[in-house]
N, C-alpha and C positions, 0 to 999 in steps of 0.2 A: 161756751154752755150756757145757754141763757141764765141773766143775770136772776135777781130774787125778786127783780119791780118787772122783769119779761111780763105779759100779758098771756104768755101760755105756760108760766111757768108754772098753776095750779092743775094742769092736766097732764096724767102720764103718756096718755096716748099721744101727747104732740110733740115727745119726746122719742121719734123713730129708733136711737142707739138703744132705749132701752128696751124698747118694744121687740127688737130683734134679740136683744141678746135676753126676757122672759121666753118668748118664744123657743132659742136655745136650747131655756135649763128647761122645759117643759118636755122637747124631744129626748135631751141626753136624761133629764129624771125617770121618764117612763121606763128608758131603753134602759138604766144600770137596774130599775125595780124586777124587769120581765127578767132581767141577766141573772138577780140573784137567785130569784127562781127556779129558774130553769139547771142552772149550775148546780146548786144543791140536790134538786129531784136527781137527775143526771150523776152526781158521786153515788148516793145514796143506790142508787138504780144500780151503777156497777158495782159496789160494795160490800154495800148493806151494813156498814159500819160507819154506826154514830159517830166515833171519834175524829173519820173525815169530816164529818160537816161542822166539828170544831175546826179544821184545821183550816177551812175556807175562811171561817175568821179572822185566825191567825195570819193568815198571808195577807190580808189587807191591815191589820193592824200595826204589826212590825213595821212596814213603811211609813206607814200616816204618822208615828211617833217619832221613829229613829231619822227620818227624811224632813222633819215639820221645820226645823229652824234652815239647812239649806235651803228649801224652798223659800221659806220667809226671805232671806237674804238674796235670790235671785228676781224674786218677784218684784222688791224696789231696786234692781240691778238693771234690769231690763224692760221692753213693752210688754204688758201682763196681757194684754189683748191674744199677743203673739204666743204666749208661756202654755194659756189655756188654748188654744189653736192646737198647736203641738200635742198637748198634752192628749187634746182628743182624740188626735191622728193616731196617738201610740193606744188608744183603748182602741179604736174602733179598729184597727188593724187586729189586733189582739181578738175582737172578737168575730171578726171575719177569718181567722184563723179556727176559732173552736167553731163554726160554723161549717167549714169548710170540710175540717174534722170529722164533725156529727155526722153531717150528710154520706161521709164516704165511709162511717163507722168503723176509722181508722184512730180510733180516740181512747187513752184511758187515763188512770184520776190523777195519775203526775202530773198529766203534761196539762188537765184540767187547772191543775193547783199552779201550775209554773205561770199559766199564759193569766191566771187570776191575780198572782204575785205583779205580774208583769201590768196591769189595770191598778193595782194599789200602787206603784210607784208613782205611773204619772197621773195617780189623781191626788196622790201626798204636793206633787208639783202645782197639782191643778188649784188647788183649795185655797191656800191663799191667794194666789190671782187673782181668782174669780171673785173673792170677797173683798179686793181692794179696789176691780173694777167699778164697783155700785156707785160709791160717791161719786166717779166721772159723769157718770150719765143722766144725773139729774140736780137740780137743783139743790143744797144741803135744806132749807124750808120743806121740801116733802120728799127727802130719804125716808123718814119712817114709813112713809104711803105706799114708797119705790118696794123697800125692805118687807112688807107686810103682803105687795103683790109676789113678788119673787117669791115669798114664803107659802104662798100660795099654789104655785106650781108643784114647789116639794111636796104638799101636802096629798094634792090631787095623786100628782105620781106614785106615795105608799099607799093612797085608796084603792085605786083603781089599776097600777100596774102589776102588782103580782097576781090578782084576778085575770087578768088579762096575759101575761105570761104562763097561769095554771089552761088557764084554754086553752093557745096556742101549744102547748107542751102535750097535748093529746095528738098532735100530728108530727111530736117526735123534736127532741132538744135541736135540731140542725133549724127548723123552721122559728125557734123562739129566738135563735143567734142570730138569723137573718134577718130577721123583725127586727130585732137589737140595733143590728148593724146602720140598717137604714134609716132608722130615727137617729142615729148618733152621725150618718154622715149628712144628714138635715140639720143637726146643730153646728156638725163643721161649715157647712157651706154658710150656715148663717154668722157664726163668727168671723169667718173671713171676710164677707162684707162690712161688719159692723164700723160702723165709723163715729170716736169719740173723742176727747180733748184730754190730754194729760201733758203734764208738767216734764221737764226732758228730765229723765231718772239720772241723778247723780253717780256716778260710776266708786264705789270703792271696794279694794281688795278685800278679799274672806278673809277675815281672822275672827278669834276669840271675841273682842268685842264687836267686831259687825254681827257674829253671828248672835251675840246675847244681848245684843242694842235693845230687842222686844223688851225682852227680860227685864232689862234698865230703868224703859219709859214707863211699865207698867208699873214698877215698884213705885217713880217719882210721883205719878200723878192717881191722887188714893182714888180720883171717880171711878179711872177705868178700874184699879186694883179692887176695888170693891165689890164693879159689877162683875167681872169675872171671875173673882173668888166667891160671891154670889151666888154664881151658875155653878161653879165646881161642887159646892156643896150642897146644893138644893137637888142636885142631880143624883148625887151620889147617898141622900135621905131619902131620895122618893122613886125609887127604883121598880113600886109597885108591881109595873106592868110585865117585869122580868117572872113573877108572880101569876101571872094568871090564868096557866095550865091550872095548878093549885085552885083557885079559887072558883076554876070552872065547874071541876068534877066533884070536889068535896065538900067544896061548901056550896056554890049557886045549884050542884045538881043537875048542870046541863051537860050538854053533847059539845061536837067539835062545831057543831053551828053558835050555838050559844058563846064557845071560845071564839068563833070571828066574829061576830059582833061584840063582844068585849076587845078586843085585838084593833077593831076602827072605830070604835067608842072616841077614844083622844084623837085620834086623827080626823074624825069630820070636826069634831068641834075647834081645834085648831084651823082646819079647813074655814070654817064658817066664822068664826073671831079675824081673820085674818081676811076677810072679803069687805067686813065692817072695818075696820082697820084702814082698808084702801081706800075706803072714802070720807075715812074721819080723821082729822087731822090731831094729834094731841099736842097743844099750845098751852096749857099748868100744869103747875104739881106731876111731874113726869117722875121725878124720884120718890113720891108720897104713892104715886101708882104703884109703879116697878115693885114696892115693897107689898103693897096691898096684895098685888098679882099673886106673887112667890109665897105670898100667907094664904089664898085663896087656893093655890096649889096645894098647900101641906091641907090647907082644911079640908077640901074634896078626896083628898089621899086617905085621910080619918073616916070619911062617910063610907069611901068604896068599904074599908077592913072590917067594919062593923055593919055592911048589909048583909042583908043576908037572901036577900029579892033580886031578881036579874036585874026589873028596870030601873031598882034603886042603883043598883051597881051601874047599869050602863051610864045614867042621868051623872054619877059620879064622875066617870073616865071621861065622859064630855067635857064636864065644868071642868076637868083636868085638861085637858086638853085647849079648851079656850082661856082660862088662868096661863098657862105656859106661853101659847103665843102672845099674849099682850107683852109679858116680862121679857121674852126673846127678843121682841122688834123693837122692843124701849133700848134693852140690854147691847143688841147688834146696834143701832142709829148711834147711840152714846159711846161706845168705844170707835166706830168710824170717824161720827166726828171728833171727838176730842183726838183725833190723832193725825198727826200732819201727814200730807200724801207721802212723803216718802219713806215712812218707818209703818205706812198701812199694813206691806206686805207678812212686814217681820210679828209686827203687833199679832196681826190675824194667825199666823204661825203657832207662834203661843196661846194663844184662844182656840186653836186647832187640838192643840197638845190636852188643853184639860176638859175638852169637850171629850173627845176619844176615850181617855181615861177614865175622866168619871163616867160617862155610859159603861165601860167594861167594868170597871173597879163597882158602880153600883148596883148590875147585878150578882157581882159575887157578893156583896154584901149582903144583900137581898135573900143570895142565897143562902148563904152561912149563917143567917139572924133564923128563916126559916127554920132551917136544919135545927136551932138549939130551942126555938120560941115557938115554930109554928107559922104559918102563912100569917094567920091574922096579927097575932105578936109581932112580927117584926114591919108588917107594913104600919100598925099602930106607932111605933116606935118612930120608922119614918117620917111619919104624919108630924108628929108630938117635933121632931128632932128637925126640921125644916120649918116649924113655928120658931122655933128657940132660936136658928140660927137668923130669921128675920128680926127677932127684937135685937140679937147681938148685933145686928151689922147697919141695922139703925144707929145705936150706939155707937159704936166707932168706926163710921161712915158719913158722920151728919152733914157734912155739907151734899152728900149723896140724899141724904133723906129730903134736903129742904133743897132740891134742884126744882125749877119753875123749868126750863125750855131744854130741849137737846142740842140746840143750835148752840154752838161756843162763838164768837166770832176770832177769837184769837187761833182756832185750831183750820182755818181757811189758810191757805197757800199764800205764797206770800209775795210767789212772782205769777203773773200772766202765766195761763196755760197756752200751750202753742199745741197747734195741730202735730199730730205724730202721722200721721199719713201723709 
């Protein structure tokens, strides 16, 4: 891996492993978003029951939480690229089976849910390994830019993937699954050919101590604890997007097209901000910028809550997505750079538990508050709660508030990296 003084260190395009990684993320990201649309449409077309749509989320959520700690341990014990590659091959096989059964008109809802469950298991092991690979692909000083570019791939897939999947679904679910399979195959080939450097992992037996080592590490590192817990509570309180159908119909008095715009606005804001962050490095006062971004997220939530016009609501959601992207890039880079390489898999796994749980519970919390106080009242409380959390966390984690730079020299690997291939 080039050193910090390398003349090519500042250009992401010069790091061929990262470029291959990014294109693989685009291919698999688009494939997964299209897959999600097709699975939902197909199951609802077969059963006509909304309950089955909830089962789709459940069969993905359960393995992501239950297998997170074992997956983090595996990511720190074996070559991460191979773990990602194996996970994507399993996902590709499941998608190929979905395509074949759909084209042959021999599929039913139980079969779809079982295959989605298999994909959920594979993704549970893939996620911590994938997250932990990124710091090995670029020098530490440009990791935030790499994370922003990586995030832009995910945002682009979220914006365009469902629309493309919906258009292809006109030709049938088997066609959508076939295209998804082709995209996953592209990702598998790119990942198989990817070359990068990683220190040889230190093998340890799977014990309760090693499985929970990530939890212990986070508790001991105040900045990492502050970042992850801030993300948890901000997402729990800022779940306004779960209530978008209510705002679209009852408050903004718009139809499905307006709801589509409202859903797209945060992703567009996040995508454009990720493009900007990819071209501009954050060199100073990263802690203050992170807290300001989360506060901006809360303020944008408040503006959206009280808005009664579509254009102002779209601007608020656009800003919400942009602020969230800034804080997400800072949080992600800080966690990766403050974590030794031999712990990144387990720390990423714990972070994944927080992310998955907070997203699900955040939507539940918003729905419950909306049932009691109405959509506007629930969203106002969420925005105010986010601002209160920012104030509390700035007092509880002063070193994080005063932090100037993302990169900490002590977090660098202690031994020279060895070529794993």
